[in-house]
N, CA and C atoms as an extended XYZ file, in Angstrom:
573
Properties=species:S:1:pos:R:3:atomname:S:1:resname:S:1:resid:I:1 pbc="F F F"
N         2.936      -25.248      -43.167 N   UNK     1
C         2.251      -24.498      -42.132 CA  UNK     1
C         1.142      -25.361      -41.525 C   UNK     1
N         1.099      -25.392      -40.221 N   UNK     2
C         0.124      -26.215      -39.519 CA  UNK     2
C        -1.277      -25.607      -39.581 C   UNK     2
N        -2.253      -26.463      -39.784 N   UNK     3
C        -3.655      -26.043      -39.740 CA  UNK     3
C        -4.255      -26.344      -38.371 C   UNK     3
N        -3.422      -26.855      -37.480 N   UNK     4
C        -3.893      -27.201      -36.148 CA  UNK     4
C        -3.982      -25.967      -35.270 C   UNK     4
N        -4.992      -25.970      -34.425 N   UNK     5
C        -5.142      -24.915      -33.429 CA  UNK     5
C        -5.375      -25.578      -32.082 C   UNK     5
N        -5.013      -24.883      -31.027 N   UNK     6
C        -5.210      -25.420      -29.687 CA  UNK     6
C        -6.683      -25.679      -29.437 C   UNK     6
N        -6.955      -26.743      -28.691 N   UNK     7
C        -8.303      -27.066      -28.253 CA  UNK     7
C        -8.343      -26.804      -26.760 C   UNK     7
N        -9.311      -26.036      -26.327 N   UNK     8
C        -9.442      -25.780      -24.892 CA  UNK     8
C        -9.658      -27.103      -24.181 C   UNK     8
N        -8.995      -27.298      -23.054 N   UNK     9
C        -9.061      -28.572      -22.364 CA  UNK     9
C       -10.488      -28.958      -21.984 C   UNK     9
N       -11.352      -27.996      -21.769 N   UNK    10
C       -12.745      -28.322      -21.446 CA  UNK    10
C       -13.460      -28.982      -22.625 C   UNK    10
N       -12.887      -28.893      -23.822 N   UNK    11
C       -13.472      -29.526      -25.005 CA  UNK    11
C       -12.698      -30.769      -25.452 C   UNK    11
N       -11.627      -31.121      -24.759 N   UNK    12
C       -10.773      -32.236      -25.178 CA  UNK    12
C       -11.529      -33.559      -25.234 C   UNK    12
N       -12.465      -33.778      -24.337 N   UNK    13
C       -13.202      -35.052      -24.337 CA  UNK    13
C       -13.996      -35.241      -25.622 C   UNK    13
N       -14.379      -34.156      -26.255 N   UNK    14
C       -15.139      -34.243      -27.508 CA  UNK    14
C       -14.321      -34.825      -28.657 C   UNK    14
N       -13.003      -34.798      -28.518 N   UNK    15
C       -12.160      -35.322      -29.584 CA  UNK    15
C       -12.305      -36.832      -29.740 C   UNK    15
N       -12.652      -37.549      -28.644 N   UNK    16
C       -12.775      -39.005      -28.742 CA  UNK    16
C       -14.126      -39.543      -28.274 C   UNK    16
N       -15.058      -38.683      -27.875 N   UNK    17
C       -16.309      -39.220      -27.336 CA  UNK    17
C       -17.171      -39.922      -28.375 C   UNK    17
N       -16.847      -39.826      -29.642 N   UNK    18
C       -17.608      -40.516      -30.685 CA  UNK    18
C       -16.958      -41.844      -31.101 C   UNK    18
N       -15.942      -42.273      -30.359 N   UNK    19
C       -15.375      -43.599      -30.541 CA  UNK    19
C       -14.443      -43.834      -31.706 C   UNK    19
N       -13.606      -42.866      -32.091 N   UNK    20
C       -12.718      -43.118      -33.226 CA  UNK    20
C       -11.566      -44.060      -32.874 C   UNK    20
N       -11.033      -44.712      -33.890 N   UNK    21
C        -9.777      -45.426      -33.740 CA  UNK    21
C        -8.704      -44.360      -33.563 C   UNK    21
N        -7.753      -44.614      -32.657 N   UNK    22
C        -6.709      -43.633      -32.393 CA  UNK    22
C        -5.341      -44.259      -32.609 C   UNK    22
N        -4.358      -43.414      -32.772 N   UNK    23
C        -2.963      -43.825      -32.825 CA  UNK    23
C        -2.325      -43.396      -31.518 C   UNK    23
N        -1.752      -44.335      -30.811 N   UNK    24
C        -1.097      -44.056      -29.533 CA  UNK    24
C         0.395      -43.971      -29.804 C   UNK    24
N         1.002      -42.860      -29.412 N   UNK    25
C         2.438      -42.666      -29.614 CA  UNK    25
C         3.138      -42.635      -28.265 C   UNK    25
N         4.380      -43.090      -28.276 N   UNK    26
C         5.153      -43.137      -27.037 CA  UNK    26
C         6.631      -42.978      -27.363 C   UNK    26
N         7.395      -42.574      -26.353 N   UNK    27
C         8.840      -42.422      -26.533 CA  UNK    27
C         9.528      -42.459      -25.175 C   UNK    27
N        10.708      -43.080      -25.169 N   UNK    28
C        11.535      -43.078      -23.960 CA  UNK    28
C        12.914      -43.633      -24.312 C   UNK    28
N        13.939      -43.029      -23.750 N   UNK    29
C        15.298      -43.538      -23.881 CA  UNK    29
C        15.774      -43.723      -25.309 C   UNK    29
N        15.399      -42.811      -26.200 N   UNK    30
C        15.831      -42.897      -27.586 CA  UNK    30
C        14.982      -43.811      -28.456 C   UNK    30
N        13.955      -44.430      -27.882 N   UNK    31
C        13.048      -45.290      -28.639 CA  UNK    31
C        11.698      -44.590      -28.762 C   UNK    31
N        10.985      -44.901      -29.833 N   UNK    32
C         9.649      -44.348      -30.039 CA  UNK    32
C         8.774      -45.423      -30.659 C   UNK    32
N         7.475      -45.255      -30.509 N   UNK    33
C         6.571      -46.233      -31.084 CA  UNK    33
C         5.228      -45.584      -31.379 C   UNK    33
N         4.479      -46.278      -32.231 N   UNK    34
C         3.128      -45.861      -32.589 CA  UNK    34
C         2.309      -47.123      -32.797 C   UNK    34
N         1.094      -47.131      -32.286 N   UNK    35
C         0.200      -48.272      -32.458 CA  UNK    35
C        -1.224      -47.766      -32.616 C   UNK    35
N        -2.065      -48.588      -33.190 N   UNK    36
C        -3.483      -48.259      -33.318 CA  UNK    36
C        -4.234      -48.838      -32.128 C   UNK    36
N        -5.262      -48.124      -31.680 N   UNK    37
C        -6.118      -48.597      -30.592 CA  UNK    37
C        -7.565      -48.267      -30.928 C   UNK    37
N        -8.419      -49.243      -30.782 N   UNK    38
C        -9.835      -49.052      -31.107 CA  UNK    38
C       -10.677      -48.724      -29.880 C   UNK    38
N       -10.154      -48.972      -28.693 N   UNK    39
C       -10.942      -48.774      -27.479 CA  UNK    39
C       -10.373      -47.631      -26.651 C   UNK    39
N       -10.976      -46.473      -26.785 N   UNK    40
C       -10.621      -45.312      -25.960 CA  UNK    40
C       -11.884      -44.512      -25.702 C   UNK    40
N       -11.887      -43.790      -24.586 N   UNK    41
C       -13.062      -42.971      -24.272 CA  UNK    41
C       -12.720      -41.945      -23.209 C   UNK    41
N       -13.455      -40.823      -23.213 N   UNK    42
C       -13.277      -39.857      -22.130 CA  UNK    42
C       -13.922      -40.410      -20.860 C   UNK    42
N       -13.338      -40.080      -19.714 N   UNK    43
C       -13.921      -40.519      -18.446 CA  UNK    43
C       -14.171      -39.376      -17.470 C   UNK    43
N       -13.588      -38.206      -17.719 N   UNK    44
C       -13.809      -37.032      -16.876 CA  UNK    44
C       -13.648      -35.783      -17.724 C   UNK    44
N       -14.329      -34.712      -17.302 N   UNK    45
C       -14.246      -33.444      -18.025 CA  UNK    45
C       -13.168      -32.523      -17.469 C   UNK    45
N       -13.142      -32.344      -16.138 N   UNK    46
C       -12.237      -31.369      -15.535 CA  UNK    46
C       -11.505      -31.995      -14.361 C   UNK    46
N       -10.220      -32.225      -14.457 N   UNK    47
C        -9.434      -32.088      -15.679 CA  UNK    47
C        -9.819      -33.199      -16.661 C   UNK    47
N        -9.576      -32.991      -17.945 N   UNK    48
C        -9.959      -34.015      -18.909 CA  UNK    48
C        -9.126      -35.276      -18.717 C   UNK    48
N        -9.836      -36.388      -18.617 N   UNK    49
C        -9.171      -37.683      -18.447 CA  UNK    49
C        -9.777      -38.677      -19.418 C   UNK    49
N        -8.977      -39.667      -19.788 N   UNK    50
C        -9.455      -40.682      -20.715 CA  UNK    50
C        -8.992      -42.050      -20.267 C   UNK    50
N        -9.651      -43.062      -20.813 N   UNK    51
C        -9.256      -44.451      -20.629 CA  UNK    51
C        -8.964      -45.015      -22.008 C   UNK    51
N        -7.946      -45.854      -22.079 N   UNK    52
C        -7.572      -46.465      -23.344 CA  UNK    52
C        -7.016      -47.853      -23.062 C   UNK    52
N        -7.395      -48.808      -23.886 N   UNK    53
C        -6.917      -50.182      -23.718 CA  UNK    53
C        -5.639      -50.359      -24.528 C   UNK    53
N        -4.555      -50.694      -23.801 N   UNK    54
C        -3.251      -50.941      -24.423 CA  UNK    54
C        -2.708      -52.217      -23.779 C   UNK    54
N        -2.611      -53.261      -24.546 N   UNK    55
C        -2.162      -54.552      -24.033 CA  UNK    55
C        -0.849      -54.396      -23.280 C   UNK    55
N        -0.782      -55.001      -22.109 N   UNK    56
C         0.389      -54.877      -21.244 CA  UNK    56
C         1.660      -55.483      -21.829 C   UNK    56
N         1.536      -56.328      -22.868 N   UNK    57
C         2.703      -56.967      -23.477 CA  UNK    57
C         3.302      -56.142      -24.601 C   UNK    57
N         2.717      -54.993      -24.926 N   UNK    58
C         3.190      -54.215      -26.071 CA  UNK    58
C         4.392      -53.338      -25.725 C   UNK    58
N         5.147      -53.028      -26.751 N   UNK    59
C         6.269      -52.102      -26.617 CA  UNK    59
C         5.754      -50.718      -26.220 C   UNK    59
N         4.581      -50.359      -26.723 N   UNK    60
C         3.975      -49.065      -26.369 CA  UNK    60
C         3.788      -48.952      -24.865 C   UNK    60
N         3.216      -49.980      -24.244 N   UNK    61
C         3.008      -49.940      -22.789 CA  UNK    61
C         4.330      -49.812      -22.049 C   UNK    61
N         5.349      -50.522      -22.531 N   UNK    62
C         6.671      -50.444      -21.910 CA  UNK    62
C         7.195      -49.005      -21.935 C   UNK    62
N         7.088      -48.355      -23.083 N   UNK    63
C         7.571      -46.979      -23.211 CA  UNK    63
C         6.728      -46.007      -22.377 C   UNK    63
N         5.422      -46.219      -22.348 N   UNK    64
C         4.543      -45.347      -21.558 CA  UNK    64
C         4.868      -45.461      -20.076 C   UNK    64
N         5.049      -46.677      -19.596 N   UNK    65
C         5.368      -46.848      -18.174 CA  UNK    65
C         6.734      -46.260      -17.827 C   UNK    65
N         7.672      -46.321      -18.748 N   UNK    66
C         9.003      -45.761      -18.497 CA  UNK    66
C         8.980      -44.241      -18.475 C   UNK    66
N         8.197      -43.617      -19.368 N   UNK    67
C         8.194      -42.151      -19.466 CA  UNK    67
C         7.072      -41.497      -18.672 C   UNK    67
N         5.943      -42.179      -18.545 N   UNK    68
C         4.770      -41.604      -17.876 CA  UNK    68
C         3.877      -40.798      -18.803 C   UNK    68
N         4.183      -40.803      -20.109 N   UNK    69
C         3.431      -39.978      -21.058 CA  UNK    69
C         3.131      -40.742      -22.339 C   UNK    69
N         2.109      -40.273      -23.055 N   UNK    70
C         1.833      -40.785      -24.391 CA  UNK    70
C         0.996      -39.781      -25.160 C   UNK    70
N         0.955      -39.966      -26.468 N   UNK    71
C         0.136      -39.137      -27.337 CA  UNK    71
C        -1.037      -39.942      -27.861 C   UNK    71
N        -2.138      -39.266      -28.106 N   UNK    72
C        -3.301      -39.867      -28.755 CA  UNK    72
C        -3.569      -39.025      -29.991 C   UNK    72
N        -3.331      -39.602      -31.154 N   UNK    73
C        -3.554      -38.912      -32.421 CA  UNK    73
C        -4.777      -39.536      -33.081 C   UNK    73
N        -5.621      -38.702      -33.657 N   UNK    74
C        -6.869      -39.169      -34.245 CA  UNK    74
C        -6.749      -39.096      -35.764 C   UNK    74
N        -6.503      -40.277      -36.385 N   UNK    75
C        -6.274      -40.275      -37.827 CA  UNK    75
C        -7.556      -40.040      -38.616 C   UNK    75
N        -7.400      -39.398      -39.756 N   UNK    76
C        -8.503      -39.233      -40.688 CA  UNK    76
C        -8.537      -40.381      -41.672 C   UNK    76
N        -9.574      -40.400      -42.500 N   UNK    77
C        -9.786      -41.472      -43.470 CA  UNK    77
C        -8.577      -41.685      -44.380 C   UNK    77
N        -7.857      -40.626      -44.683 N   UNK    78
C        -6.686      -40.736      -45.557 CA  UNK    78
C        -5.593      -41.617      -44.951 C   UNK    78
N        -5.649      -41.858      -43.646 N   UNK    79
C        -4.622      -42.667      -42.983 CA  UNK    79
C        -5.096      -44.085      -42.650 C   UNK    79
N        -6.132      -44.570      -43.299 N   UNK    80
C        -6.648      -45.915      -43.007 CA  UNK    80
C        -5.569      -46.977      -43.195 C   UNK    80
N        -4.848      -46.942      -44.303 N   UNK    81
C        -3.815      -47.947      -44.553 CA  UNK    81
C        -2.710      -47.876      -43.500 C   UNK    81
N        -2.270      -46.681      -43.176 N   UNK    82
C        -1.222      -46.513      -42.185 CA  UNK    82
C        -1.704      -46.975      -40.808 C   UNK    82
N        -2.933      -46.632      -40.462 N   UNK    83
C        -3.487      -47.037      -39.168 CA  UNK    83
C        -3.492      -48.553      -39.050 C   UNK    83
N        -3.921      -49.230      -40.080 N   UNK    84
C        -3.922      -50.696      -40.076 CA  UNK    84
C        -2.490      -51.233      -39.998 C   UNK    84
N        -1.587      -50.635      -40.741 N   UNK    85
C        -0.197      -51.106      -40.771 CA  UNK    85
C         0.469      -50.993      -39.409 C   UNK    85
N         0.366      -49.842      -38.754 N   UNK    86
C         1.052      -49.673      -37.465 CA  UNK    86
C         0.398      -50.489      -36.363 C   UNK    86
N        -0.849      -50.903      -36.587 N   UNK    87
C        -1.517      -51.768      -35.627 CA  UNK    87
C        -1.252      -53.236      -35.868 C   UNK    87
N        -0.534      -53.560      -36.937 N   UNK    88
C        -0.326      -54.958      -37.332 CA  UNK    88
C         1.088      -55.471      -37.101 C   UNK    88
N         2.031      -54.594      -36.753 N   UNK    89
C         3.416      -55.015      -36.523 CA  UNK    89
C         3.905      -54.447      -35.193 C   UNK    89
N         4.865      -55.116      -34.619 N   UNK    90
C         5.423      -54.679      -33.347 CA  UNK    90
C         6.530      -53.647      -33.562 C   UNK    90
N         6.574      -52.669      -32.694 N   UNK    91
C         7.641      -51.677      -32.725 CA  UNK    91
C         8.883      -52.130      -31.977 C   UNK    91
N         8.836      -53.297      -31.381 N   UNK    92
C         9.995      -53.821      -30.665 CA  UNK    92
C        11.136      -54.139      -31.629 C   UNK    92
N        10.782      -54.577      -32.843 N   UNK    93
C        11.795      -54.982      -33.823 CA  UNK    93
C        12.132      -53.892      -34.826 C   UNK    93
N        11.205      -52.980      -35.075 N   UNK    94
C        11.443      -51.934      -36.079 CA  UNK    94
C        10.992      -50.582      -35.546 C   UNK    94
N        11.546      -49.529      -36.116 N   UNK    95
C        11.063      -48.173      -35.839 CA  UNK    95
C         9.950      -47.923      -36.852 C   UNK    95
N         8.713      -47.975      -36.397 N   UNK    96
C         7.581      -47.829      -37.315 CA  UNK    96
C         7.546      -46.455      -37.975 C   UNK    96
N         8.050      -45.435      -37.300 N   UNK    97
C         8.082      -44.096      -37.906 CA  UNK    97
C         8.971      -44.112      -39.150 C   UNK    97
N        10.149      -44.730      -39.022 N   UNK    98
C        11.061      -44.832      -40.167 CA  UNK    98
C        10.503      -45.785      -41.224 C   UNK    98
N        10.027      -46.937      -40.799 N   UNK    99
C         9.538      -47.963      -41.730 CA  UNK    99
C         8.399      -47.456      -42.605 C   UNK    99
N         7.475      -46.684      -42.015 N   UNK   100
C         6.301      -46.230      -42.748 CA  UNK   100
C         6.382      -44.750      -43.155 C   UNK   100
N         7.539      -44.113      -42.947 N   UNK   101
C         7.726      -42.724      -43.367 CA  UNK   101
C         6.792      -41.757      -42.664 C   UNK   101
N         6.621      -41.932      -41.364 N   UNK   102
C         5.686      -41.107      -40.590 CA  UNK   102
C         6.378      -39.857      -40.075 C   UNK   102
N         5.867      -38.702      -40.485 N   UNK   103
C         6.392      -37.421      -39.988 CA  UNK   103
C         5.705      -37.104      -38.668 C   UNK   103
N         6.494      -36.666      -37.706 N   UNK   104
C         5.931      -36.302      -36.406 CA  UNK   104
C         6.700      -35.124      -35.837 C   UNK   104
N         6.107      -34.558      -34.816 N   UNK   105
C         6.773      -33.491      -34.071 CA  UNK   105
C         6.712      -33.873      -32.608 C   UNK   105
N         7.679      -33.441      -31.834 N   UNK   106
C         7.689      -33.727      -30.400 CA  UNK   106
C         6.696      -32.813      -29.695 C   UNK   106
N         5.875      -33.402      -28.852 N   UNK   107
C         4.926      -32.618      -28.068 CA  UNK   107
C         5.652      -31.639      -27.173 C   UNK   107
N         5.157      -30.421      -27.085 N   UNK   108
C         5.857      -29.383      -26.323 CA  UNK   108
C         5.845      -29.641      -24.822 C   UNK   108
N         4.869      -30.383      -24.309 N   UNK   109
C         4.798      -30.658      -22.877 CA  UNK   109
C         5.405      -31.998      -22.491 C   UNK   109
N         5.334      -32.992      -23.379 N   UNK   110
C         5.738      -34.346      -23.018 CA  UNK   110
C         6.864      -34.911      -23.863 C   UNK   110
N         7.089      -34.343      -25.036 N   UNK   111
C         8.101      -34.862      -25.946 CA  UNK   111
C         7.663      -36.068      -26.751 C   UNK   111
N         6.446      -36.558      -26.550 N   UNK   112
C         5.982      -37.720      -27.322 CA  UNK   112
C         5.752      -37.304      -28.774 C   UNK   112
N         5.907      -38.236      -29.712 N   UNK   113
C         5.653      -37.902      -31.118 CA  UNK   113
C         4.170      -37.600      -31.347 C   UNK   113
N         3.897      -36.547      -32.076 N   UNK   114
C         2.524      -36.173      -32.422 CA  UNK   114
C         2.442      -36.043      -33.937 C   UNK   114
N         1.328      -36.508      -34.500 N   UNK   115
C         1.117      -36.465      -35.942 CA  UNK   115
C         0.066      -35.424      -36.276 C   UNK   115
N         0.353      -34.624      -37.283 N   UNK   116
C        -0.644      -33.691      -37.784 CA  UNK   116
C        -1.081      -34.069      -39.192 C   UNK   116
N        -0.130      -34.401      -40.064 N   UNK   117
C        -0.476      -34.708      -41.446 CA  UNK   117
C        -1.409      -35.909      -41.498 C   UNK   117
N        -2.623      -35.712      -42.005 N   UNK   118
C        -3.600      -36.785      -42.111 CA  UNK   118
C        -4.421      -37.030      -40.868 C   UNK   118
N        -4.089      -36.340      -39.788 N   UNK   119
C        -4.837      -36.509      -38.546 CA  UNK   119
C        -5.795      -35.345      -38.327 C   UNK   119
N        -6.889      -35.638      -37.645 N   UNK   120
C        -7.869      -34.617      -37.309 CA  UNK   120
C        -7.486      -33.888      -36.024 C   UNK   120
N        -6.807      -34.592      -35.109 N   UNK   121
C        -6.474      -33.991      -33.815 CA  UNK   121
C        -5.411      -34.821      -33.109 C   UNK   121
N        -4.880      -34.267      -32.028 N   UNK   122
C        -3.976      -34.998      -31.143 CA  UNK   122
C        -4.132      -34.483      -29.721 C   UNK   122
N        -3.701      -35.319      -28.770 N   UNK   123
C        -3.689      -34.955      -27.354 CA  UNK   123
C        -2.387      -35.456      -26.733 C   UNK   123
N        -1.795      -34.656      -25.873 N   UNK   124
C        -0.659      -35.093      -25.071 CA  UNK   124
C        -1.222      -35.525      -23.723 C   UNK   124
N        -0.828      -36.716      -23.263 N   UNK   125
C        -1.425      -37.293      -22.061 CA  UNK   125
C        -0.370      -37.713      -21.046 C   UNK   125
N        -0.754      -37.610      -19.766 N   UNK   126
C         0.074      -38.090      -18.654 CA  UNK   126
C        -0.606      -39.318      -18.070 C   UNK   126
N         0.114      -40.416      -17.980 N   UNK   127
C        -0.411      -41.649      -17.418 CA  UNK   127
C        -0.794      -41.443      -15.957 C   UNK   127
N        -1.968      -41.918      -15.573 N   UNK   128
C        -2.392      -41.947      -14.171 CA  UNK   128
C        -2.235      -43.397      -13.725 C   UNK   128
N        -1.222      -43.687      -12.923 N   UNK   129
C        -0.975      -45.083      -12.548 CA  UNK   129
C        -2.170      -45.702      -11.800 C   UNK   129
N        -2.631      -46.815      -12.312 N   UNK   130
C        -3.704      -47.624      -11.718 CA  UNK   130
C        -3.273      -49.077      -11.865 C   UNK   130
N        -2.331      -49.543      -11.048 N   UNK   131
C        -1.728      -50.867      -11.252 CA  UNK   131
C        -2.732      -52.014      -11.384 C   UNK   131
N        -3.742      -52.069      -10.552 N   UNK   132
C        -4.691      -53.186      -10.641 CA  UNK   132
C        -5.415      -53.190      -11.989 C   UNK   132
N        -5.952      -52.046      -12.383 N   UNK   133
C        -6.698      -51.959      -13.637 CA  UNK   133
C        -5.800      -52.253      -14.830 C   UNK   133
N        -4.583      -51.715      -14.810 N   UNK   134
C        -3.653      -51.929      -15.916 CA  UNK   134
C        -3.289      -53.405      -16.063 C   UNK   134
N        -3.102      -54.105      -14.951 N   UNK   135
C        -2.722      -55.519      -15.007 CA  UNK   135
C        -3.913      -56.436      -15.285 C   UNK   135
N        -5.035      -56.148      -14.656 N   UNK   136
C        -6.196      -57.024      -14.802 CA  UNK   136
C        -6.905      -56.829      -16.137 C   UNK   136
N        -6.958      -55.603      -16.629 N   UNK   137
C        -7.801      -55.314      -17.795 CA  UNK   137
C        -7.083      -54.641      -18.957 C   UNK   137
N        -5.823      -54.355      -18.860 N   UNK   138
C        -5.072      -53.653      -19.905 CA  UNK   138
C        -5.547      -52.220      -20.116 C   UNK   138
N        -6.335      -51.696      -19.192 N   UNK   139
C        -6.868      -50.341      -19.329 CA  UNK   139
C        -5.932      -49.348      -18.663 C   UNK   139
N        -5.592      -48.302      -19.401 N   UNK   140
C        -4.759      -47.227      -18.876 CA  UNK   140
C        -5.608      -45.971      -18.761 C   UNK   140
N        -5.378      -45.211      -17.708 N   UNK   141
C        -6.045      -43.931      -17.516 CA  UNK   141
C        -5.019      -42.825      -17.660 C   UNK   141
N        -5.461      -41.694      -18.189 N   UNK   142
C        -4.536      -40.585      -18.404 CA  UNK   142
C        -5.254      -39.255      -18.277 C   UNK   142
N        -4.483      -38.248      -17.944 N   UNK   143
C        -4.969      -36.869      -17.948 CA  UNK   143
C        -4.478      -36.210      -19.224 C   UNK   143
N        -5.368      -35.514      -19.903 N   UNK   144
C        -5.006      -34.782      -21.107 CA  UNK   144
C        -4.354      -33.470      -20.674 C   UNK   144
N        -3.116      -33.262      -21.114 N   UNK   145
C        -2.366      -32.059      -20.747 CA  UNK   145
C        -2.505      -30.949      -21.781 C   UNK   145
N        -2.609      -31.331      -23.041 N   UNK   146
C        -2.820      -30.362      -24.112 CA  UNK   146
C        -3.476      -31.081      -25.286 C   UNK   146
N        -4.151      -30.304      -26.113 N   UNK   147
C        -4.844      -30.872      -27.268 CA  UNK   147
C        -4.867      -29.846      -28.390 C   UNK   147
N        -4.887      -30.350      -29.611 N   UNK   148
C        -5.000      -29.484      -30.784 CA  UNK   148
C        -5.733      -30.252      -31.874 C   UNK   148
N        -6.353      -29.516      -32.777 N   UNK   149
C        -7.116      -30.141      -33.851 CA  UNK   149
C        -6.999      -29.320      -35.123 C   UNK   149
N        -7.204      -30.004      -36.236 N   UNK   150
C        -7.223      -29.345      -37.536 CA  UNK   150
C        -8.520      -28.539      -37.620 C   UNK   150
N        -8.386      -27.248      -37.787 N   UNK   151
C        -9.546      -26.341      -37.785 CA  UNK   151
C       -10.509      -26.614      -38.937 C   UNK   151
N       -10.076      -27.385      -39.941 N   UNK   152
C       -10.987      -27.712      -41.033 CA  UNK   152
C       -12.075      -28.694      -40.602 C   UNK   152
N       -11.836      -29.422      -39.495 N   UNK   153
C       -12.829      -30.409      -39.070 CA  UNK   153
C       -13.257      -30.264      -37.609 C   UNK   153
N       -12.450      -29.607      -36.774 N   UNK   154
C       -12.812      -29.391      -35.376 CA  UNK   154
C       -12.468      -27.951      -35.024 C   UNK   154
N       -13.488      -27.166      -34.729 N   UNK   155
C       -13.282      -25.743      -34.468 CA  UNK   155
C       -14.256      -25.290      -33.391 C   UNK   155
N       -13.772      -24.433      -32.510 N   UNK   156
C       -14.616      -23.866      -31.468 CA  UNK   156
C       -15.293      -24.949      -30.627 C   UNK   156
N       -14.558      -26.032      -30.366 N   UNK   157
C       -15.052      -27.097      -29.511 CA  UNK   157
C       -16.041      -28.049      -30.156 C   UNK   157
N       -16.164      -28.027      -31.491 N   UNK   158
C       -17.152      -28.864      -32.182 CA  UNK   158
C       -16.573      -29.494      -33.453 C   UNK   158
N       -17.047      -30.719      -33.743 N   UNK   159
C       -16.724      -31.378      -34.999 CA  UNK   159
C       -17.563      -30.766      -36.109 C   UNK   159
N       -16.994      -30.696      -37.293 N   UNK   160
C       -17.703      -30.211      -38.467 CA  UNK   160
C       -17.383      -31.158      -39.623 C   UNK   160
N       -18.155      -32.242      -39.716 N   UNK   161
C       -17.947      -33.277      -40.729 CA  UNK   161
C       -18.684      -32.854      -41.993 C   UNK   161
N       -17.890      -32.599      -43.060 N   UNK   162
C       -18.467      -32.117      -44.316 CA  UNK   162
C       -17.827      -32.847      -45.488 C   UNK   162
N       -18.415      -32.709      -46.652 N   UNK   163
C       -17.863      -33.318      -47.856 CA  UNK   163
C       -16.464      -32.802      -48.174 C   UNK   163
N       -16.220      -31.520      -47.946 N   UNK   164
C       -14.937      -30.932      -48.320 CA  UNK   164
C       -13.791      -31.273      -47.358 C   UNK   164
N       -14.070      -31.999      -46.266 N   UNK   165
C       -12.987      -32.402      -45.373 CA  UNK   165
C       -12.985      -33.928      -45.163 C   UNK   165
N       -13.441      -34.667      -46.163 N   UNK   166
C       -13.596      -36.122      -46.067 CA  UNK   166
C       -12.309      -36.847      -45.691 C   UNK   166
N       -11.154      -36.338      -46.113 N   UNK   167
C        -9.895      -37.015      -45.785 CA  UNK   167
C        -9.596      -36.981      -44.286 C   UNK   167
N       -10.291      -36.105      -43.547 N   UNK   168
C       -10.090      -35.996      -42.105 CA  UNK   168
C       -11.214      -36.656      -41.298 C   UNK   168
N       -12.194      -37.237      -41.958 N   UNK   169
C       -13.268      -37.921      -41.231 CA  UNK   169
C       -12.658      -39.061      -40.430 C   UNK   169
N       -13.045      -39.182      -39.178 N   UNK   170
C       -12.422      -40.145      -38.276 CA  UNK   170
C       -12.751      -41.580      -38.659 C   UNK   170
N       -11.827      -42.470      -38.302 N   UNK   171
C       -11.945      -43.898      -38.590 CA  UNK   171
C       -12.556      -44.633      -37.400 C   UNK   171
N       -13.360      -45.658      -37.702 N   UNK   172
C       -13.981      -46.479      -36.660 CA  UNK   172
C       -13.773      -47.934      -37.060 C   UNK   172
N       -13.019      -48.654      -36.234 N   UNK   173
C       -12.563      -50.002      -36.580 CA  UNK   173
C       -13.698      -51.016      -36.580 C   UNK   173
N       -13.787      -51.779      -37.663 N   UNK   174
C       -14.803      -52.826      -37.799 CA  UNK   174
C       -14.197      -54.225      -37.722 C   UNK   174
N       -12.880      -54.321      -37.708 N   UNK   175
C       -12.193      -55.603      -37.651 CA  UNK   175
C       -11.607      -55.997      -38.994 C   UNK   175
N       -10.546      -56.801      -38.946 N   UNK   176
C        -9.906      -57.356      -40.144 CA  UNK   176
C        -9.509      -56.295      -41.168 C   UNK   176
N        -9.007      -55.160      -40.703 N   UNK   177
C        -8.557      -54.113      -41.622 CA  UNK   177
C        -9.662      -53.279      -42.225 C   UNK   177
N       -10.862      -53.411      -41.726 N   UNK   178
C       -11.994      -52.631      -42.244 CA  UNK   178
C       -12.333      -51.517      -41.259 C   UNK   178
N       -12.644      -50.352      -41.834 N   UNK   179
C       -13.011      -49.187      -41.038 CA  UNK   179
C       -14.260      -48.542      -41.631 C   UNK   179
N       -15.047      -47.928      -40.783 N   UNK   180
C       -16.114      -47.030      -41.219 CA  UNK   180
C       -15.604      -45.626      -40.928 C   UNK   180
N       -16.150      -44.639      -41.594 N   UNK   181
C       -15.758      -43.260      -41.303 CA  UNK   181
C       -16.961      -42.484      -40.792 C   UNK   181
N       -16.672      -41.485      -39.999 N   UNK   182
C       -17.722      -40.555      -39.579 CA  UNK   182
C       -17.946      -39.646      -40.780 C   UNK   182
N       -19.085      -39.787      -41.445 N   UNK   183
C       -19.255      -39.052      -42.692 CA  UNK   183
C       -20.534      -38.242      -42.789 C   UNK   183
N       -21.367      -38.311      -41.793 N   UNK   184
C       -22.599      -37.552      -41.859 CA  UNK   184
C       -23.017      -37.172      -40.441 C   UNK   184
N       -23.547      -35.992      -40.288 N   UNK   185
C       -24.060      -35.575      -38.991 CA  UNK   185
C       -25.531      -35.238      -39.107 C   UNK   185
N       -26.203      -35.387      -38.011 N   UNK   186
C       -27.615      -35.030      -37.925 CA  UNK   186
C       -27.749      -34.071      -36.758 C   UNK   186
N       -28.466      -33.011      -36.964 N   UNK   187
C       -28.651      -32.028      -35.894 CA  UNK   187
C       -30.046      -32.232      -35.293 C   UNK   187
N       -30.082      -32.583      -34.013 N   UNK   188
C       -31.348      -32.843      -33.331 CA  UNK   188
C       -32.072      -31.533      -33.037 C   UNK   188
N       -33.398      -31.585      -33.097 N   UNK   189
C       -34.201      -30.417      -32.728 CA  UNK   189
C       -34.365      -30.395      -31.215 C   UNK   189
N       -34.385      -29.211      -30.641 N   UNK   190
C       -34.606      -29.122      -29.192 CA  UNK   190
C       -36.005      -29.608      -28.843 C   UNK   190
N       -36.126      -30.193      -27.660 N   UNK   191
C       -37.421      -30.719      -27.195 CA  UNK   191
C       -38.378      -29.595      -26.825 C   UNK   191
């Protein structure tokens, strides 16, 4: 049974505004892929839009350009090894889902693979073609079409990072297979 609940699109930007490492999923023509990306951010609220750096030479970019869609899954700390693994090999030669035993479901709006087990959240995205930016900088822009999150860590439009949900604390890439996790929050007093 899924612990994921829909996230209102007006809150979708909050899923990545704290800079987590994400898993980008793609599918087209019977092929699928998953890769890790450390550079993503929200760029608009309504409709929710994001920017993500995906090297133009990757199989992921090829599949995204062919289909026009991709998924952004936000792995929790329990998926650190998997996140590093899928970011270290090409999907051109192997099916990473099969190789690493990754369970996924097809997104209801886009058909892209989405991960729930071990992830804090996911978003289904539609590519917004920006040829110059994509070629010059490897930056892709997308509109978030739907989003969902594990209610144990993201509920009512807010993150709730606690000791009892540590396996879902988001990963933040430090380089060379090292990650930090979001593990503590501070609540600011109003001015």
